[in-house]
N, C-alpha and C positions, 0 to 999 in steps of 0.2 A: 543675700548670703545664706548659706545653708550649713547647719551643723553636720559634720561628717559622721556617717554611721560606723560603728565599730565597738569593740575590736572583733575582727574576723580572723580565721586561720585557714591557710591553704593546707589541705590534708596530704598532698602528694609526698612530702618528705617524712610523713609519720606513718602512713599505711604500711603494715607488715603482717607477719604470721603469728605474732604473739599478742595476747591481750594487753591493753585495751585497744590495740590498733588493727585488729583482724575482723571487726564487724562494725556495721553502721551504728548499732545501738551502743556498743562499748565505746567507740571513738567519740560519739556525740556526748555521752556521759562524761568522758574525760575532758572534752573541750569545754563543756558547760561548767564543769567543776573548777576550771582555771579562770573562768570569767569571760570567756569568749561569747559573743552574741550571734555569730554566724560561722558557717563553714563554706569554703570554696572547694567544690567537689570534683576531683578527677573522674573521668568517665570510662576508663578501660578495665576496671575491676568490678566484676558482677556481684561481689559481696556487698558493694556499696550502692551501685546503680546499674540497671540494665538500660543502656542508652537507647537502644532501638525500642524497647518496650515503653520507656518514658516518652518517646516521640509518638508512638502509635496508640497509646492508651492514656487518656486523661485520668481514668480511674486509678491506674498505677501511679501516675505522677502525683495525684492528690494524696494517695496513701503514703508515698515517699515523703512528700512535703509535711504531712501530718506527723509522721514518725519523727522527723527532725524537730518539728515544733513541740513535740511532747517533752523535749529536753530543754525547752526555752530558747531554741536556736532557729535561725533562718538559713536558707541556702543563699549565699551572696551571689555567686555565679557558678556555673559549670565550667570545667576546664577541659579543653582538647589540645593541650600543648603537644602531646605526642602525635596525635592524628594530624594536627595542623602541620607539624614538621614534615609529615609524609605526603602532603599535597605537592611538595616540590623538593626533590632530592637529586643532587648531582650524582652521576654514576660513581664518582670517586668515593662516595659515602654509602653506597648501596649495602655493602655487607654490615656495616656498623648499624645503620638504621633499620635493617631487617628485624632487629631485636624488638622494635616497637610494634611490629605487625603480627597478626595471627599466623600460625605455621603455614596455612594453606596459601598465603600470599607471599611467602618468602621466596627469594630467587626469581621473582616475577615483578619487576618494577611497574609495569603497566597495570597489572591487577592490583598491586599494592596502592598505587595512586588512586585508582577507581574506588577502592575500599575506603581510603582516607577521605575522599570527597563525599562519599555517602555518609560516613561518620559525621562529617561537619554538618550535613543537611539534617541528620537525625538530631544533632545538638541544637540546631535552630528551633526545631519543632518541640523538642524536649524542654528547652528554655521557656518557650511560649506556654507550654502546658503547666510548667511550674510557676508561672507568673513572674519570670525574671526579665530584665530589660538589658542585660549586658552579659557578655560571654568572653572568657579568657582563652587565648590561643597563641600559637606561633605562626609565622608566615611560611616557614620552610625556606629553602635556599637552593638556587641553581648556580650561584656565583660566589659563594663565600670563599672558596679556595683561591679566588683571584683578588681578594681584598688588598693584598700587598704583593703585586705580581712581579715575577721575574721568570721569563722575559715579559715585556709589557703586554697589556691586554690588546688583543686585536681590535681594530677600529670597528665600532658598531656592536661589540659583544655585550656591553652593559645594557644598551637599549634593547637588544634582542632578548636578554634575560628578563628584564622587567616587563617587556611585552608579553612574554610567555607566562610569567608569574601572574600578571593581571588576568590573562585569559583563563587561567585555572581557577582564580578566585572569584571572578565576576558571577558565575552561577551560584556560588556559595553565598556571596554578599547579597545577591538578589533574594535567595531563600530566607536569609536572616531578615531582610527588609520586609518580606511578606509576613514574617512572624513578629515583627516589631521589636527586634533584638539587635543591639549593637555588637559588632565583632571587635573585640579589644585586643589588638596585636601587642604582645609583649616585645618591646624593642630590645634586641638581645644579640650579643655576639654569637655567630654561628647561623644567624638568620640573614636573609637578604634585607630585611628591615632591621637595621642595627643602630641607626641614629636618626636625627631629624632630616638630614638631606635624603637618605634612602627612603624614608617614609614619604617625603614629598614626591620623590620620583615615582613611587608606587601609586600614590594618590592621584597623580596626573594621569597615569595609565588606566586607572579605574574610574576616570571622569569625576573625580572628587565624590565618590560614592558616599552617601550620608551614613552608611553603616560601617565604613572603614575607619574605625576609631582606635583608641590607644589604651593600653594598660601601662600606667606609669610606674616604673621601678628604678629609683635613682641609683641603686647599687651598681648597675651595669655602666652607668655614665661616669661614676667615679673612676672605674677601671679604665675607661676610655679618655679620661680627663676632659670630659664634655661638661659644659656649664648646665648642671641639672636644675638650677633655679630658673635661669632664663628660659630653659626649655618649657617650663610651665607657662611663662608669658606668651611664648610662641604658639603653644598647642593646647591651651586649657579648654578650648571649645570642643576638642576631640578626645580629651581624657575622660574615660568613662569607668575605669577600674584602676586600682592602686594597690601595689604591693609594698608593704613596709619591710624592707630588707636592707641591712646595713653592709657596708664594705669599707675597705681602706686601701690606699695606694702609697706604698713606701719604697720608691725607687732607690737603687743603690748604684755604685760604680760597676756592678756586675750584671744587673738585670733591670728591666723596666716593664713596659706594658705587655710585652709578649711573654714574659714569665719564664723563659729559659727551659721550657719543658719540665718544670719542677712540679711537685705535688702542691696541692692547695696551700698547705701550711707554709711552704717555702717560696711562694710566689710574692713578687712585689705588690701585686694586686690580689686581694683575697676577700671573700665574703665573711661577714661577722654577724653575730646576733645583734638585734636592735639595741642601740645604745653603746655598743662596744667598738663601733667603727667611726668613720669620719663624716657621715651624712648629716647634714643640717636639717633634721626633721622638724625643728621648731619653725623654721622659715617655710618649709614645705607645707606643713599643716595650715599655717597662716595663709599662704597663697591659695591653696586649694579651697579653703573656706571663703576667702575673699572673692574667688572666681566662681563661687556657687556650685562647687563639685557636689553632686548629689549621691555619690556611691559610697562604697564601703572602704574602710582602711583594713586591709587583710595582711596579717603577718605571713611572710614566707620565710621559713627558717632554713638558712644555710650558713653554717659556721664551721670552720676547720679546727676550732679549738674547744668550744663549749659543748657540754652535753645537751642533746636535743630537748629533753623534757625540762631541763632547767631553763633553756632558751625560750621554750614555749610559755612557761609560767611567767618569766620576766617580760616576754613580749606582749602578753595580754595587758599587763600593768603599764608597760611603756606606751602602748597605743592609747589606753584610757587617759593617761596623763597628758598626752599631746592633742587629743581631740578638744577643739575650741567650741564651747557653746556660744554661738554667735549672738551678738546683741540685737535687740529688737527696737533700739532707739539710738540716737546720736548722743554721745557723752555730754555735749554742751546744750542739750535741750533745755536744761534748767534755766539757762540765760536767754531763752528765745524771747524776742520782743514782738512776736506776731508779724503779720505782713499781709497786705493786700495791695492792689494797684495804687490806691490813693496814698497809703502809708509809704510805699516804696518810692513814689514820685516825690513826696515831701523830702525824704532822705536825699534824693538826688537833686533836689531843687528844681524839679520840673513842674511847671504850673499847668 
């Protein structure tokens, strides 16, 4: 068993144009001041990291790592959630997802996809240069608009979509393998990998690639009414990253899982600050420790009610309180009576 590392914080929801969230130095000082030990770093904002440079220059990567370390922090993982999303986009979402791409690739889905794939390959090498062994991302989606279809899905459509998704990801997975880094897909609504079954479908298509791993975030499973505890039993060998994010599901006679097109605050299923929702983190931390999870517990803050900075401060303490320092001995060792073959045979009455 392993004591989980933490607390870490995902910077994506905090980066902005005002101090202390507008520079790497300032945000590191802020995070360290709250008691965080690591940052999970998005990779599309040059104020924080030049992803291509981190991939191509070990010197730059070492300097970046050193700057973060000067605040008593580590980089837990790099994140390419937005670039990963653009590896696979159904045309129905082209206009919306163009916002994630540089201007020169907008209105050009083919070029946008090529850019996203290259970004992922940079992320593999950058992670290696930074000494990281896990990477957080999304899978993208060709099929999400058909998750609850009417009219019904054409025969063979799902297989064709997952075949294409795997085709796009295999070169990326191979690059991550070359760099010794796991790709941790955040299983998430809006992605083609949104539950255990879809993950297994993808895994089959990529020939059980050793780098096709998981970022575990139970908040998305509460909203789907999926058993997020048993999920760990099924997939613990593939879980290499962990988001501590809370959520709640309160269905009414008027709305359920689909949310009625309401704002986050008015949905039956909504994200909350750690400790304010329904997720059983006590059991989650116990199971991950028992299954020898060696990664970080990283707070992802998304809450439709609480102030972000209050949530961050509370989240650091929340994770600290839930991390279990694992035992180095069995609790009943004090009563051990020793044992060898002769002794055991005597107990069993074997001559």
